[in-house]
C-alpha positions as CSV (number, residue, x, y, z in Angstrom):
1,M,73.1,97.1,83.0
2,G,71.9,98.1,79.5
3,M,70.8,101.6,78.4
4,A,72.9,103.4,81.1
5,S,73.1,107.1,80.4
6,L,72.3,110.6,81.6
7,Y,69.3,111.6,79.5
8,G,70.8,109.8,76.5
9,L,74.4,111.1,77.0
10,G,77.0,108.4,77.1
11,L,74.4,105.8,76.3
12,G,75.7,102.2,76.6
13,T,75.9,99.1,78.8
14,A,77.4,99.5,82.3
15,R,79.4,96.4,83.2
16,G,81.6,95.8,86.2
17,G,85.3,94.8,86.0
18,V,84.3,91.5,87.5
19,P,80.6,91.1,86.9
20,S,80.3,88.0,89.2
21,A,81.8,89.9,92.1
22,R,79.7,90.7,95.2
23,I,79.9,94.1,96.8
24,A,79.8,94.8,100.5
25,V,79.3,98.5,101.5
26,Y,80.4,100.1,104.8
27,K,79.3,103.6,105.7
28,I,82.0,105.9,107.0
29,C,80.9,109.4,106.1
30,W,78.0,111.4,107.5
31,S,76.8,115.0,107.0
32,D,79.5,116.3,109.3
33,G,82.4,114.3,107.7
34,C,84.2,111.0,108.0
35,S,85.6,110.3,111.4
36,D,88.7,108.2,112.1
37,A,86.7,105.9,114.3
38,D,84.2,105.1,111.5
39,I,86.9,104.6,109.0
40,L,88.8,102.1,111.2
41,A,85.6,100.4,112.2
42,A,84.7,99.9,108.5
43,F,88.1,98.4,107.9
44,D,87.6,96.0,110.8
45,D,84.2,95.0,109.5
46,A,85.5,94.4,106.0
47,I,88.4,92.3,107.2
48,A,86.1,90.3,109.5
49,D,83.7,89.7,106.6
50,G,86.6,88.3,104.5
51,V,86.5,90.7,101.5
52,D,89.1,90.3,98.8
53,I,89.7,94.0,97.7
54,I,88.8,97.3,99.4
55,S,87.9,100.4,97.4
56,L,88.3,103.7,99.3
57,S,87.5,107.0,97.6
58,V,88.1,109.2,100.6
59,G,91.1,111.3,101.7
60,G,92.2,113.5,104.6
61,K,92.6,117.2,104.4
62,I,96.2,117.3,105.4
63,A,99.1,114.9,105.0
64,N,99.8,113.0,108.2
65,D,102.5,110.5,109.0
66,Y,101.4,106.9,108.8
67,F,100.9,106.4,112.5
68,N,98.5,109.4,112.6
69,D,96.6,108.6,109.4
70,S,93.5,106.4,109.9
71,I,93.4,105.4,106.3
72,A,97.1,104.3,106.3
73,I,96.5,102.3,109.5
74,G,93.3,100.7,108.1
75,T,95.0,99.8,104.8
76,F,97.9,98.3,106.7
77,H,95.6,96.1,108.7
78,A,93.9,95.0,105.5
79,M,97.2,94.3,103.9
80,K,98.2,92.1,106.9
81,N,95.0,90.1,106.2
82,G,95.7,89.7,102.5
83,I,93.5,92.5,101.3
84,L,94.7,95.2,98.8
85,T,93.1,98.6,99.3
86,S,92.7,100.8,96.3
87,T,92.6,104.5,97.3
88,S,91.9,107.8,95.5
89,A,94.8,110.2,95.0
90,G,92.6,113.3,95.8
91,N,91.2,116.2,93.8
92,E,93.5,119.0,94.8
93,G,95.8,119.1,91.7
94,P,97.8,120.3,90.1
95,L,99.4,121.5,93.3
96,P,102.6,119.5,94.1
97,A,102.5,117.1,97.0
98,S,98.7,117.3,97.1
99,I,98.2,113.6,97.0
100,K,96.0,112.4,99.9
101,N,96.7,108.6,100.1
102,F,100.3,107.6,99.8
103,S,101.1,104.7,102.0
104,P,103.4,102.2,100.2
105,W,101.1,99.2,101.1
106,S,98.0,100.7,99.4
107,L,97.4,101.5,95.7
108,S,97.1,105.2,95.1
109,V,95.1,106.0,92.0
110,A,95.2,109.2,89.9
111,A,92.4,110.2,87.5
112,S,92.8,110.0,83.7
113,T,90.7,111.0,80.7
114,I,89.0,108.6,78.3
115,D,88.5,108.9,74.6
116,R,85.1,110.4,75.1
117,K,84.3,114.0,75.9
118,F,81.2,116.1,76.0
119,E,80.8,119.3,74.0
120,T,78.1,121.9,74.1
121,K,77.6,124.4,71.3
122,V,76.4,128.0,71.7
123,Q,74.9,129.7,68.6
124,L,74.5,133.5,68.6
125,G,71.9,135.4,66.6
126,N,74.6,136.4,64.2
127,K,75.0,132.7,63.3
128,K,78.4,132.4,65.0
129,I,78.9,129.2,66.9
130,Y,81.1,128.5,69.9
131,E,82.1,125.1,71.2
132,G,81.9,124.9,75.0
133,V,82.4,122.3,77.6
134,S,79.6,121.1,79.8
135,I,77.1,118.3,80.4
136,N,73.9,119.8,79.1
137,T,71.0,117.5,79.2
138,F,68.4,120.1,78.3
139,D,67.0,120.5,74.7
140,L,66.0,124.1,73.8
141,K,64.9,122.7,70.4
142,N,65.7,125.4,67.8
143,A,64.3,128.4,69.7
144,M,66.5,131.5,70.0
145,Y,66.3,133.3,73.3
146,P,67.3,136.8,74.4
147,L,70.9,137.1,75.6
148,I,71.9,139.4,78.5
149,Y,75.1,139.9,80.5
150,G,74.8,139.2,84.2
151,G,76.8,142.4,84.9
152,D,74.0,144.4,83.2
153,A,71.3,142.9,85.4
154,P,72.2,143.6,89.0
155,N,69.5,143.2,91.7
156,I,69.7,146.8,92.8
157,T,67.0,146.4,95.4
158,G,69.2,143.8,97.0
159,N,72.2,146.2,97.0
160,F,74.0,144.3,94.3
161,T,76.2,146.0,91.7
162,G,77.1,144.9,88.2
163,S,80.6,143.9,89.4
164,Q,78.9,141.4,91.7
165,S,76.0,140.3,89.5
166,R,78.4,139.3,86.7
167,F,79.2,136.2,88.8
168,C,75.5,135.4,88.8
169,S,75.4,134.3,92.5
170,I,72.1,133.7,94.2
171,N,69.9,136.8,94.6
172,S,72.4,139.0,92.7
173,L,70.4,139.1,89.5
174,D,67.3,141.2,88.8
175,A,64.6,138.6,88.0
176,N,62.7,141.1,85.9
177,L,65.7,141.5,83.6
178,V,66.8,137.9,83.2
179,K,63.6,135.9,83.2
180,G,63.3,133.8,80.1
181,K,66.7,134.8,78.9
182,I,70.2,133.3,78.5
183,V,72.6,135.0,80.9
184,L,76.3,135.4,80.2
185,C,78.1,134.8,83.6
186,D,81.7,135.1,84.8
187,L,81.7,131.6,86.3
188,S,78.8,130.4,88.4
189,T,77.1,127.2,89.6
190,G,74.0,128.3,87.6
191,E,71.9,128.3,90.7
192,G,71.5,132.1,90.7
193,P,70.2,132.4,87.1
194,L,67.9,129.4,87.6
195,L,66.3,130.8,90.7
196,A,65.9,134.2,88.9
197,G,64.0,132.6,86.1
198,A,66.7,132.5,83.4
199,I,66.3,129.9,80.6
200,G,70.0,129.2,80.4
201,T,73.6,130.4,81.0
202,V,76.8,130.8,79.1
203,M,79.7,130.6,81.6
204,Q,83.0,132.1,80.7
205,G,86.3,132.2,82.6
206,Q,89.7,130.7,83.2
207,G,88.4,127.5,84.9
208,P,89.6,124.1,83.8
209,R,88.1,122.7,80.7
210,D,89.6,119.2,80.9
211,R,86.3,117.7,82.2
212,A,82.7,118.7,81.9
213,F,80.4,120.0,84.6
214,S,76.6,119.7,85.0
215,F,74.5,122.7,85.7
216,P,70.8,123.0,86.8
217,L,69.8,124.7,83.5
218,P,71.0,124.8,79.9
219,T,74.7,125.8,80.1
220,A,77.9,125.9,78.1
221,F,81.3,126.8,79.6
222,L,83.6,128.9,77.4
223,G,87.1,130.3,77.8
224,P,87.6,134.0,78.4
225,D,88.3,134.9,74.8
226,E,85.1,133.4,73.6
227,G,83.3,135.0,76.5
228,A,84.7,138.4,75.5
229,D,83.4,137.8,71.9
230,I,79.9,137.1,73.2
231,L,80.0,140.2,75.5
232,S,81.0,142.3,72.5
233,F,78.1,140.8,70.6
234,I,75.7,141.7,73.4
235,N,77.0,145.3,73.5
236,S,76.8,145.7,69.7
237,T,73.1,144.9,69.3
238,S,69.9,145.9,71.0
239,N,68.4,142.4,70.3
240,A,71.1,139.9,71.2
241,T,69.9,136.3,71.0
242,A,71.4,132.8,71.4
243,I,70.6,129.2,71.8
244,I,72.5,126.5,73.8
245,R,72.4,123.1,72.2
246,K,72.2,119.8,74.0
247,S,75.6,118.3,74.6
248,N,77.0,115.8,72.1
249,V,79.7,113.2,72.5
250,A,83.0,113.8,70.8
251,N,86.3,112.0,70.5
252,N,89.1,113.1,72.9
253,S,92.1,112.5,70.7
254,L,94.6,113.5,73.5
255,A,93.4,110.8,75.9
256,P,94.6,109.4,78.2
257,F,96.0,112.3,80.2
258,V,95.7,113.3,83.8
259,P,93.3,116.2,84.3
260,S,94.2,119.3,86.3
261,F,92.2,118.3,89.4
262,S,93.9,115.0,90.1
263,S,96.3,115.4,93.1
264,R,100.0,115.3,92.3
265,G,103.1,113.9,94.0
266,P,105.7,113.9,95.3
267,N,104.9,111.8,98.3
268,P,104.7,114.3,101.2
269,I,105.8,111.9,103.9
270,T,108.2,109.5,102.1
271,P,109.5,111.3,98.9
272,D,111.5,108.2,97.9
273,I,108.3,106.2,97.4
274,L,106.8,107.3,94.1
275,K,103.1,108.4,94.3
276,P,100.6,108.2,92.8
277,D,101.0,104.6,91.7
278,I,98.9,104.5,88.6
279,A,96.2,106.3,86.6
280,A,92.7,105.1,85.8
281,P,89.6,106.6,84.1
282,G,88.2,109.3,86.3
283,V,86.8,112.0,83.9
284,D,83.2,112.2,82.6
285,I,82.3,108.8,84.0
286,I,78.8,107.3,83.8
287,A,78.2,106.3,87.4
288,A,75.3,104.9,89.4
289,W,73.6,107.7,91.3
290,S,71.3,107.9,94.2
291,L,67.7,108.9,93.4
292,A,67.7,110.9,96.7
293,S,70.0,113.5,95.1
294,S,69.5,115.6,92.0
295,V,72.0,115.7,89.1
296,T,73.8,118.7,90.6
297,G,72.5,118.7,94.2
298,L,71.6,122.4,93.8
299,Q,68.5,124.2,94.7
300,G,65.9,124.1,91.9
301,D,67.4,121.1,90.1
302,N,64.6,118.6,89.8
303,R,66.4,115.9,87.8
304,F,66.6,112.7,89.7
305,V,68.3,109.9,87.8
306,P,69.8,106.4,88.4
307,Y,73.0,107.4,86.5
308,N,75.1,110.6,86.5
309,I,78.2,111.8,84.7
310,I,80.9,112.8,87.2
311,S,84.6,113.3,87.4
312,G,87.2,112.8,90.2
313,T,89.7,110.4,91.6
314,S,86.7,108.9,93.4
315,M,85.8,107.6,89.9
316,A,89.3,106.4,89.1
317,C,89.8,104.5,92.3
318,P,86.9,102.0,91.7
319,H,88.2,101.4,88.2
320,A,91.5,100.3,89.7
321,T,89.6,98.3,92.3
322,G,87.8,96.4,89.6
323,A,91.1,95.7,87.8
324,A,92.6,94.5,91.1
325,A,89.6,92.2,91.6
326,Y,90.1,91.0,88.0
327,V,93.7,90.1,88.8
328,K,92.7,88.5,92.1
329,S,90.1,86.3,90.3
330,H,92.9,84.9,88.1
331,H,95.4,84.6,91.0
332,P,93.4,84.1,94.2
333,K,96.5,83.3,96.3
334,W,98.5,86.3,95.3
335,S,99.4,88.8,98.0
336,P,98.2,92.4,98.0
337,S,101.7,93.5,96.9
338,A,101.8,91.0,94.1
339,I,98.4,92.2,92.7
340,K,99.6,95.8,93.0
341,S,102.9,95.0,91.3
342,A,101.1,93.3,88.4
343,L,98.9,96.4,87.8
344,M,101.8,98.7,88.0
345,T,104.4,97.0,85.8
346,T,101.9,96.3,83.0
347,A,100.5,99.8,82.9
348,S,100.7,101.7,79.6
349,P,103.3,104.5,79.7
350,M,101.9,108.0,79.5
351,S,103.5,111.2,78.1
352,S,105.0,114.1,79.9
353,A,104.0,116.2,76.8
354,T,100.4,116.3,78.1
355,N,101.4,116.1,81.8
356,P,104.5,118.2,82.7
357,E,104.4,116.7,86.2
358,A,105.1,113.3,84.5
359,E,105.2,110.5,87.1
360,F,103.9,112.8,89.8
361,A,100.7,113.0,87.8
362,Y,100.3,109.5,86.5
363,G,102.7,107.2,88.5
364,V,103.7,104.3,86.4
365,G,101.1,105.1,83.7
366,H,97.6,104.1,82.6
367,I,96.1,101.0,84.0
368,N,95.8,97.9,81.7
369,P,93.8,95.2,83.4
370,V,94.1,92.6,80.6
371,K,97.9,92.7,80.6
372,A,97.9,92.7,84.4
373,I,96.8,89.1,84.7
374,N,100.0,88.0,83.1
375,P,102.8,90.3,84.3
376,G,105.7,87.9,83.9
377,L,107.5,89.1,87.0
378,I,106.2,90.6,90.2
379,Y,107.7,92.6,93.0
380,D,106.2,90.9,96.1
381,A,106.3,92.2,99.7
382,Q,105.1,90.8,103.0
383,P,103.9,92.6,106.1
384,L,107.3,92.2,107.7
385,D,108.8,94.1,104.8
386,Y,106.6,97.1,105.6
387,V,107.4,96.8,109.3
388,K,111.1,97.0,108.4
389,F,110.4,100.0,106.2
390,L,108.7,101.8,109.0
391,C,111.5,101.0,111.4
392,G,113.9,102.4,108.8
393,Q,111.9,105.6,108.7
394,G,112.8,106.2,112.3
395,Y,109.8,104.7,114.0
396,N,110.2,103.3,117.5
397,S,108.1,100.4,118.7
398,I,105.4,102.6,120.1
399,L,104.8,104.4,116.8
400,L,105.1,101.2,114.9
401,Q,102.4,99.5,116.9
402,L,100.0,102.4,116.2
403,V,100.2,101.3,112.6
404,T,100.5,97.5,112.9
405,G,98.0,97.0,115.7
406,D,100.1,94.2,117.1
407,K,103.2,93.7,119.2
408,S,105.8,94.4,116.4
409,T,109.0,96.0,117.5
410,C,111.9,97.8,115.9
411,S,115.4,96.5,116.3
412,K,118.6,96.4,114.3
413,A,117.5,93.1,112.7
414,I,114.1,94.6,111.8
415,N,115.2,97.7,109.9
416,A,115.5,98.5,106.2
417,T,116.0,101.7,104.2
418,V,113.2,103.0,101.9
419,W,115.4,102.0,98.9
420,D,115.3,98.4,100.0
421,L,111.5,98.1,100.1
422,N,110.5,95.8,97.2
423,Y,108.5,98.4,95.4
424,P,107.6,98.3,91.7
425,S,108.8,101.8,91.0
426,F,112.0,103.7,91.9
427,A,112.2,107.2,93.3
428,L,115.1,109.3,94.6
429,S,114.9,112.7,96.2
430,A,117.7,115.2,96.6
431,T,118.4,118.8,97.3
432,R,119.0,121.0,94.2
433,L,122.4,120.5,92.5
434,E,123.2,117.7,95.0
435,F,125.2,114.8,93.5
436,V,123.7,111.5,94.6
437,K,124.4,107.9,94.2
438,Q,121.9,105.4,95.5
439,V,121.5,101.6,95.3
440,F,118.0,100.1,95.2
441,N,117.8,96.4,96.1
442,R,114.9,94.5,94.6
443,I,113.7,90.9,94.3
444,V,111.4,89.7,91.5
445,T,109.4,86.5,91.4
446,N,108.8,84.6,88.2
447,V,105.1,84.2,87.4
448,G,105.4,84.0,83.6
449,S,107.1,81.2,81.7
450,P,108.8,78.5,83.8
451,T,112.0,78.7,81.8
452,S,112.8,82.3,80.9
453,K,115.6,84.8,80.6
454,Y,115.0,88.5,81.2
455,K,117.3,91.2,80.0
456,A,117.3,94.6,81.6
457,T,116.8,97.6,79.4
458,V,117.4,101.1,80.8
459,T,116.2,104.3,79.2
460,A,117.6,107.4,80.8
461,P,118.3,111.0,79.8
462,P,121.8,112.5,79.7
463,G,123.3,113.2,83.1
464,L,121.6,110.4,84.8
465,K,123.5,107.1,85.0
466,I,121.6,103.9,85.8
467,Q,123.2,100.5,86.2
468,V,121.5,97.2,86.8
469,K,123.4,94.2,88.2
470,P,122.9,91.5,87.1
471,S,121.5,92.7,83.9
472,I,120.2,89.3,82.9
473,L,117.9,87.2,85.1
474,S,117.5,83.5,84.2
475,F,114.7,81.4,85.7
476,T,114.1,77.7,85.6
477,S,110.8,77.4,87.4
478,L,107.6,79.3,88.4
479,G,107.8,81.0,91.8
480,E,111.6,81.3,91.5
481,K,113.0,84.5,92.9
482,K,116.0,86.6,91.7
483,A,117.6,89.6,93.3
484,F,119.1,92.6,91.5
485,A,120.5,96.0,92.4
486,L,119.7,99.2,90.5
487,T,122.2,102.1,91.0
488,V,121.2,105.7,90.2
489,E,123.9,108.3,89.9
490,G,123.7,111.9,88.9
491,R,123.3,115.5,89.9
492,A,119.8,116.9,90.8
493,S,120.0,119.8,88.4
494,R,116.4,119.7,87.3
495,S,113.2,119.5,89.3
496,M,112.4,116.1,88.0
497,V,114.2,113.6,85.7
498,S,112.4,110.5,84.4
499,A,113.9,107.2,83.3
500,S,112.7,103.6,83.1
501,L,113.8,100.0,83.7
502,V,112.2,97.2,81.6
503,W,112.8,93.5,82.2
504,D,112.1,91.8,78.8
505,D,112.1,88.1,78.0
506,G,110.6,88.5,74.5
507,K,107.1,87.7,75.8
508,Y,106.7,89.9,78.9
509,Q,107.8,93.4,79.4
510,V,108.0,94.4,83.1
511,R,108.3,98.1,83.3
512,S,109.2,100.4,86.2
513,P,109.7,104.2,86.2
514,V,112.9,105.6,87.7
515,V,112.5,109.1,89.0
516,M,115.0,111.6,90.5
517,H,113.5,114.7,91.9
518,V,114.4,117.8,93.8
519,I,113.0,118.3,97.3
520,P,111.2,121.7,97.4
């Protein structure tokens, strides 16, 4: 779709990950929420319709065990039928263990930034310019407007004080004082100033500035230091004025990194399964928008558009879904786990310098769809492998069947530890200062060159010993499988220690993170 933008911002061509794909939509949410029954019914319908990939940008409020989680159950049923489900990690970061979708049979997607950001400049009457963050579609031309502090304009007849009106909530401002002016507010949605007749707002405060928000009137969001400067300017002159410029596009040189809102690991139910799995673009995304809703959805906002600019893991999830569909289009017979493995082991590593939570923020790293169609090796898993995993987690047959929806049972023969699940990443939890030694058993399948020799390369910090046996895997045909064991040994002296394993044959590099972390 050409000329996609929000009033010219982010102008470009919108193109899907697989333009020839057809989309089936199943409604699960209503004004009162998203019920388990509707979620499971939608999975049943999608499975019956024969979809190839499912995208689910929904998450529960609290972490439930798999047998009590409708999304985990639905994604398991999809996986049994050869369908990978891409799920959003959630928007409650940076709190630890805040991730919402974490079952090992689904793809859990964190949000990441892209190399585009939106800046909004504020110019004061004294010619000083401040660079704010927002998505401002309004053009005030070159006119300067009177500038007032919200705390100086309380609606006294409504029993509001300056300590309340500084937040510029609805009805807190005196319309006679703010009408036609730009109002300095201590964080607000902008709805209050708009309804009071203000021409614009300058928001200031400690809120996150790693993504841009839309407001119902011209707005720029500044940090507390800049806000203090502007308040000082207001107090120092009897005729304070300002103008808020329309947003402009700038380069985000730090991208990609995971924004503060994206939910973090560790996995709250199975801490030895690393979650999230991967990061994908989810900040300031041009997205199709319903004409039934305004840009902000706030009272007084009369902008109804086909495209909006929004942020969230609900934006990241469909990016990963498109990448999964792209891999599926090249390998239609691959299992859900094979597709997931291809996406994970070809992801671009991300830096803990910009994300101190490291793998708990971005998983294996930033998604790379082009590389994912040729991963070299894959970590495949079948439904029975996940059944064994659940049995190894202490499930009895009754609990197991709540997840599987069939007559599967747990027995000594159908039982495996979490470290034996053929997962494309490695995680090990321990109590603080505990010395641990754990063996992970894995099987890789050759999907690269028929004749190839892969050498294991381990990168680990001091104090963490990692061994791989065998350290060389030789293949003579496509589809051939080879087993290896990875042993992690060390003392849990830090909250988190990151390492990596790369299988390299000179053409393909198959990377997996190895993480040891302390259980809170």
